[in-house]
C-alpha atoms as one frame of an Amber mdcrd trajectory, in Angstrom:
protein
  76.898 134.382 118.377  78.515 131.228 117.020  82.156 130.976 116.335  83.183
 129.841 112.894  84.296 126.105 112.814  87.838 125.461 111.978  87.748 124.077
 108.421  88.773 120.297 108.476  88.860 118.054 105.375  87.009 114.786 105.226
  90.349 112.914 104.763  91.707 114.710 108.042  88.423 113.720 110.038  88.905
 110.006 108.893  92.757 109.974 109.584  91.997 111.297 113.224  89.108 108.631
 113.847  91.424 105.829 112.749  94.274 107.069 114.713  91.939 107.308 117.870
  90.415 103.873 117.105  93.816 102.266 116.852  94.925 104.048 119.975  91.781
 102.877 121.860  92.363  99.192 120.776  95.730  99.297 122.268  97.468  95.757
 122.147  94.093  94.155 121.078  94.459  92.567 117.626  92.822  94.724 114.910
  91.284  92.873 111.934  88.926  93.847 108.961  89.633  97.542 109.577  88.990
  98.318 105.917  85.504  96.844 105.982  84.803  98.403 109.264  85.755 101.955
 108.001  83.666 101.439 104.742  80.698 100.548 106.730  81.180 103.306 109.251
  81.503 105.767 106.301  79.035 104.316 103.789  75.930 104.163 106.003  75.929
 107.714 106.946  76.772 108.872 103.731  73.943 107.224 102.010  71.526 108.204
 104.757  72.539 111.845 104.478  72.276 112.057 100.465  68.973 109.937 100.531
  67.550 112.680 103.030  68.780 115.365 101.005  67.103 114.013  97.820  63.859
 113.058  99.728  64.531 109.389  99.156  64.976 109.648  95.372  67.255 106.863
  94.550  68.084 107.846  91.129  69.376 111.308  92.321  71.068 109.651  95.123
  72.906 107.271  92.898  73.919 110.292  90.668  75.198 112.464  93.453  77.235
 109.383  94.845  78.556 108.333  91.297  76.973 105.048  91.674  74.790 102.958
  89.434  71.332 102.844  90.720  71.441  99.014  90.985  74.676  99.278  93.041
  72.974 101.835  95.157  70.013  99.559  95.780  72.273  96.604  96.691  74.110
  98.701  99.225  71.004  99.980 100.645  69.713  96.535 101.132  73.152  95.410
 102.682  72.945  98.101 105.295  69.283  97.733 106.062  68.466 101.232 104.516
  65.757 100.016 102.008
């Protein structure tokens, strides 16, 4: 029997991941962290929603709150199209 997972917010997960990343980087210079985080989050987010909608881009755009053209641009950017 599975034990229930402790509820953790998305924000809490991101905060933990960023702290862990910064700790791992130590004294190395960190640059472009904002773009790195966006890419790391956008790709799996879009992939999951596309899978959920059976690759229906109109539905995916609606769920994500994006214009369909914006979604297509991002899908091309990340090689998901």
